[in-house]
C-alpha positions as CSV (number, residue, x, y, z in Angstrom):
1,X,31.4,25.4,-15.8
2,X,28.1,24.1,-17.1
3,X,29.1,20.5,-16.3
4,X,29.8,21.5,-12.7
5,X,26.3,23.0,-12.4
6,X,24.7,20.0,-13.9
7,X,26.6,17.7,-11.5
8,X,25.6,19.9,-8.5
9,X,22.0,19.8,-9.6
10,X,22.1,16.0,-10.0
11,X,23.7,15.6,-6.6
12,X,21.1,17.9,-5.0
13,X,18.3,15.9,-6.5
14,X,19.8,12.7,-5.1
15,X,20.2,14.1,-1.6
16,X,16.6,15.4,-1.3
17,X,15.1,12.8,-3.5
18,X,12.2,10.7,-2.3
19,X,9.5,8.6,-3.8
20,X,6.2,6.8,-3.2
21,X,4.7,3.7,-4.7
22,X,1.1,2.6,-4.1
23,X,-1.8,4.4,-2.5
24,X,-2.1,5.4,1.2
25,X,-5.0,4.0,3.2
26,X,-6.4,4.5,6.7
27,X,-4.7,1.7,8.8
28,X,-6.7,2.7,11.9
29,X,-9.7,0.9,10.4
30,X,-8.0,-2.5,10.1
31,X,-9.3,-3.5,13.5
32,X,-12.8,-3.4,12.1
33,X,-12.1,-6.3,9.7
34,X,-13.4,-9.6,10.9
35,X,-12.8,-12.9,9.1
36,X,-16.1,-14.6,8.0
37,X,-18.1,-11.5,8.8
38,X,-16.9,-8.4,7.0
39,X,-18.1,-7.9,3.4
40,X,-16.3,-6.7,0.4
41,X,-18.6,-3.6,0.3
42,X,-17.6,-2.7,3.8
43,X,-13.9,-3.0,3.0
44,X,-14.5,-0.8,-0.1
45,X,-16.3,1.8,2.1
46,X,-13.5,1.8,4.7
47,X,-10.4,1.7,2.4
48,X,-11.6,2.7,-1.0
49,X,-10.5,1.0,-4.3
50,X,-7.5,-1.3,-3.7
51,X,-4.1,-0.6,-5.2
52,X,-4.0,-4.1,-6.7
53,X,-6.6,-6.8,-7.4
54,X,-6.0,-10.4,-8.1
55,X,-7.0,-14.0,-7.4
56,X,-5.5,-16.8,-5.3
57,X,-6.9,-20.3,-5.6
58,X,-10.0,-18.8,-7.4
59,X,-10.7,-16.4,-4.5
60,X,-10.6,-12.6,-5.0
61,X,-7.6,-10.9,-3.4
62,X,-7.3,-7.1,-2.7
63,X,-4.1,-5.4,-1.8
64,X,-3.7,-2.0,-0.2
65,X,-0.1,-0.9,-0.1
66,X,2.1,2.2,0.1
67,X,5.9,2.4,0.2
68,X,7.9,5.5,0.5
69,X,11.6,6.0,0.5
70,X,14.1,8.9,0.9
71,X,17.7,9.4,-0.1
72,X,18.4,10.4,3.5
73,X,16.5,8.6,6.3
74,X,14.4,5.5,6.5
75,X,11.5,4.9,4.3
76,X,8.1,3.6,5.4
77,X,6.0,0.7,4.2
78,X,2.6,-0.7,5.0
79,X,0.4,-3.2,3.3
80,X,-3.0,-4.9,3.8
81,X,-3.9,-8.1,1.9
82,X,-7.5,-9.3,2.0
83,X,-8.8,-12.6,0.6
84,X,-12.5,-12.9,0.0
85,X,-14.6,-16.1,-0.2
86,X,-17.1,-16.9,-3.0
87,X,-19.8,-14.9,-1.2
88,X,-17.5,-11.8,-1.1
89,X,-16.9,-12.0,2.6
90,X,-13.4,-11.7,4.2
91,X,-11.9,-15.2,4.4
92,X,-8.5,-14.0,5.7
93,X,-6.5,-10.8,6.0
94,X,-2.9,-9.7,6.8
95,X,-1.5,-6.3,7.7
96,X,2.2,-5.4,7.9
97,X,4.1,-2.2,8.5
98,X,7.5,-0.9,9.5
């Protein structure tokens, strides 16, 4: 009897289970970003601290990303990657979502 309850509880958790990775950000502000004009401080003001920081070819790269999934239904994903030049100005950026 206890095994059946445990199995039912596990099954229930699987059916209603969901998860999130990353940190949500306001994607409506992406249109404000202009290559060779927008500064790192402006990006920080609009989107907050990035989910990930790194470098690419010695340039600073910030990533804003959130991924959600559900056991039933389709998950959602959106990501913004921004590359800054040596003067901390946006060199390039890319936004993707589903």
